[in-house]
C-alpha positions in Angstrom: -12.4 55.3 87.1 -13.1 52.5 89.5 -10.9 49.6 89.9 -12.6 46.8 87.8 -10.0 44.0 89.1 -12.1 43.7 92.2 -15.3 43.3 90.0 -13.8 40.5 88.1 -12.7 38.6 91.4 -16.3 39.2 92.9 -18.0 38.0 89.9 -15.8 34.7 90.0 -16.5 34.3 93.6 -20.1 34.9 93.7 -21.5 33.7 90.5 -22.9 30.4 91.7 -24.5 31.8 94.5 -26.1 34.5 92.6 -27.3 32.2 89.9 -28.8 29.9 92.5 -30.7 32.9 93.9 -32.0 33.8 90.5 -32.9 30.1 89.8 -35.1 30.0 92.8 -36.8 33.2 91.7 -37.3 32.2 88.1 -37.4 28.5 88.1 -35.5 28.4 84.8 -31.9 28.3 84.3 -31.8 30.2 81.1 -33.8 33.0 82.6 -31.7 33.0 85.8 -28.5 33.4 83.6 -30.0 36.4 81.9 -31.2 37.8 85.2 -27.8 37.4 86.8 -26.0 38.8 83.8 -28.3 41.8 83.7 -27.8 42.5 87.5 -23.9 42.0 87.0 -24.0 44.7 84.1 -25.9 47.1 86.3 -23.5 46.4 89.3 -20.5 47.0 86.8 -21.9 50.4 85.8 -22.3 51.3 89.5 -19.2 49.6 90.7 -17.4 52.8 91.7 -20.2 53.7 93.9 -20.7 50.5 95.7 -18.8 50.5 99.0 -19.5 47.5 100.9 -21.8 44.4 100.7 -21.3 43.9 97.0 -23.3 40.7 96.9 -26.2 42.0 98.8 -26.2 44.9 96.3 -26.3 42.6 93.3 -28.9 40.3 95.0 -31.1 43.5 95.5 -30.7 44.3 91.8 -31.5 40.5 90.9 -34.7 40.8 92.9 -35.8 44.1 91.5 -35.1 43.2 87.9 -37.0 39.9 88.5 -40.1 41.7 89.9 -39.8 44.2 87.0 -39.7 41.4 84.5 -42.5 39.6 86.2 -44.6 42.8 86.4 -44.4 43.3 82.6 -45.1 39.7 82.1 -41.9 39.3 80.3 -42.0 36.0 78.3 -40.1 34.8 75.3 -42.2 33.2 72.6 -40.7 29.9 71.5 -41.9 28.7 68.3 -41.6 25.1 67.4 -42.7 23.0 64.5 -42.1 19.6 65.9 -43.3 17.8 69.2 -42.2 19.4 72.3 -39.0 18.3 74.0 -39.3 15.4 76.6 -38.6 16.6 80.2 -37.9 13.4 82.0 -38.4 13.6 85.7 -35.2 12.9 87.7 -35.8 10.5 90.5 -34.6 11.7 93.7 -33.1 9.3 96.2 -35.8 10.1 98.8 -38.6 9.4 96.6 -39.8 13.0 97.0 -39.5 14.5 93.5 -43.1 14.7 93.0 -43.8 16.5 96.2 -40.8 18.9 95.5 -42.3 19.7 92.1 -45.7 20.4 93.7 -43.9 22.9 96.1 -42.1 24.5 93.2 -45.3 25.0 91.3 -47.0 26.4 94.4 -44.0 28.7 94.9 -44.3 29.7 91.3 -48.1 30.7 91.8 -47.0 33.2 94.5 -46.7 37.0 93.5 -43.2 38.0 92.8 -42.6 39.8 95.8 -43.8 37.0 98.2 -41.8 34.7 96.2 -38.7 36.8 96.6 -39.2 37.0 100.4 -39.6 33.1 100.6 -36.4 32.6 98.6 -34.3 35.1 100.6 -35.7 34.0 104.0 -35.8 30.2 103.6 -33.7 29.2 100.7 -30.9 31.7 101.2 -31.2 31.6 104.9 -31.3 35.3 105.4 -32.8 37.1 108.5 -35.7 39.4 108.3 -33.3 42.4 108.4 -31.1 41.1 105.7 -33.9 40.4 103.3 -35.5 43.7 104.2 -32.2 45.3 103.2 -31.9 43.2 99.9 -35.5 44.1 99.0 -35.1 47.6 100.0 -38.1 47.6 102.3 -38.8 47.5 106.0 -38.6 44.4 108.3 -42.4 44.7 108.8 -43.1 44.3 105.1 -40.6 41.2 104.9 -42.8 39.9 107.9 -46.1 40.5 106.4 -45.2 39.3 103.0 -43.6 36.0 104.6 -46.8 35.5 106.5 -49.1 36.0 103.4 -46.9 33.7 101.2 -46.9 30.9 103.8 -50.5 31.3 104.4 -51.2 30.9 100.6 -48.9 28.0 100.5 -50.6 26.3 103.4 -53.9 26.4 101.8 -52.5 25.5 98.3 -54.4 22.3 97.5 -51.7 20.7 95.5 -49.2 21.1 98.4 -51.8 20.1 101.1 -52.9 17.0 99.3 -49.4 15.9 98.5 -48.4 16.2 102.2 -51.6 14.7 103.5 -50.8 11.4 101.5 -47.4 11.3 103.4 -49.0 11.5 106.8 
């Protein structure tokens, strides 16, 4: 039986970083929490077999589970009888909230694997090799997926229109 005290310390130390990664993938805090909890449950079951790089192992689980959910078009149906809740925009000090939202939407239109590569490379500041290890693919795949994702973001009309107004 593996020592679970290390697992508890790991969860306490890594929770917020893992949640941030999951949020960047899902763009929904509730789904991100479900994703992290699912990944941590899977990691707990395999804890005795994980030797090093616990956080990288759990990040890989997060990405794989997210891709799996996305492929199955996993969605929860929310039934309401009243008016939808208000989602007030939070003004950002730099006045870029609208542009950020457009970028978030464009990121959300990318396929799950391309979004995962962008999140790991540019939001989590991983190298190509680290992202490849997390995704369980080659560095070449990370490079090609990054190139394809950036090309799609460059031609996304909502993003190019927003940044054309700035210039």
